[in-house]
C-alpha positions in Angstrom: -9.2 -32.7 -14.9 -8.6 -29.8 -12.6 -7.0 -30.6 -9.3 -6.2 -28.1 -6.5 -5.2 -29.6 -3.1 -4.2 -27.2 -0.4 -2.4 -28.2 2.8 -0.4 -26.8 5.7 -3.0 -24.9 7.7 -3.3 -25.2 11.4 -3.6 -23.2 14.7 -1.0 -20.8 15.8 -0.5 -18.1 18.2 -0.2 -14.4 17.1 3.3 -13.8 15.8 3.6 -17.5 14.6 4.3 -18.8 11.2 2.8 -21.4 8.8 3.6 -22.5 5.4 0.9 -23.4 3.0 1.3 -25.6 -0.1 -1.0 -26.1 -3.1 -0.6 -28.9 -5.5 -2.2 -27.8 -8.7 -3.0 -29.6 -12.0 -0.7 -29.0 -14.9 -3.2 -27.3 -17.0 -3.8 -24.5 -14.7 -0.3 -24.2 -13.4 1.5 -24.1 -16.7 -0.8 -21.4 -18.2 -1.9 -18.9 -15.6 -0.5 -16.7 -12.9 -1.4 -18.4 -9.6 -2.8 -16.8 -6.3 -3.7 -17.6 -2.8 -7.1 -16.4 -1.7 -8.8 -16.4 1.8 -12.3 -16.4 3.1 -14.0 -15.9 6.3 -17.6 -16.7 7.0 -20.0 -14.1 5.7 -17.3 -12.2 3.6 -16.2 -12.5 0.0 -13.2 -14.5 -0.9 -10.1 -12.2 -1.0 -7.1 -12.5 -3.3 -4.1 -12.0 -1.1 -1.1 -12.9 -3.2 -0.2 -13.6 -6.8 2.7 -15.0 -8.7 3.4 -15.2 -12.4 5.2 -18.1 -14.0 8.3 -15.9 -14.1 8.2 -15.3 -10.4 6.8 -11.7 -10.3 4.7 -11.3 -7.0 2.0 -9.0 -5.7 0.3 -8.8 -2.5 -2.7 -7.2 -0.8 -1.5 -4.4 1.6 -2.6 -6.2 4.6 -0.2 -9.0 4.2 2.9 -7.2 2.5 6.1 -7.8 4.5 4.6 -10.7 6.2 3.5 -13.3 3.6 5.7 -14.6 0.6 4.3 -16.5 -2.2 6.5 -18.8 -4.3 6.1 -21.6 -6.8 8.0 -24.7 -8.0 7.3 -25.1 -11.7 8.8 -28.6 -11.8 6.3 -29.7 -9.0 3.2 -27.7 -10.1 3.2 -26.5 -6.5 2.6 -23.0 -5.1 3.6 -22.1 -1.5 2.6 -19.3 0.9 4.9 -18.6 3.7 3.1 -16.8 6.4 5.0 -15.0 9.1 4.1 -12.6 12.0 0.5 -14.0 11.8 -2.3 -11.9 13.3 -5.8 -12.9 14.4 -7.2 -11.1 11.5 -5.4 -13.7 9.2 -7.7 -16.4 10.5 -9.6 -17.8 7.3 -9.8 -20.6 5.0 -7.0 -20.3 2.4 -7.4 -21.4 -1.2 -5.2 -21.4 -4.1 -6.2 -21.1 -7.8 -5.4 -19.2 -10.9 -5.2 -15.5 -10.0 -8.2 -14.7 -12.2 -10.5 -17.4 -10.8 -14.0 -16.6 -9.9 -16.4 -18.3 -7.6 -19.0 -18.9 -10.4 -16.9 -20.1 -13.3 -13.9 -22.0 -11.7 -13.4 -25.1 -9.8 -12.1 -24.7 -6.2 -10.3 -27.1 -3.9 -11.3 -27.7 -0.4 -9.0 -25.1 1.2 -6.9 -25.2 4.3 -8.0 -23.6 7.6 -5.7 -21.2 9.3 -6.5 -20.0 12.8 -4.5 -17.4 14.7 -5.5 -17.1 18.4 -3.9 -16.8 21.8 
């Protein structure tokens, strides 16, 4: 059974930091590169960071230098360290395999991140 449980969201001021965590089921975590996505109302879900099992990372330009994705293979957990947060980072954040689609794949409940002064 697929499980994806995101946590760590909250409300912070611009310039603040948050660390998101995602506990993923072994089936997904052991096979696929993992990713963090975010979505705001009325817009498509956006892939912002990915990490392979070997630790190779990639980021969308808007978060490069501010966000860091990492994974603990022993704990089946993916993390997203978010620094220098901006109001435009406000969204619900989800984790999943990097190739996940809205139609074919299961998604967890996500975690809300709000950046506001």
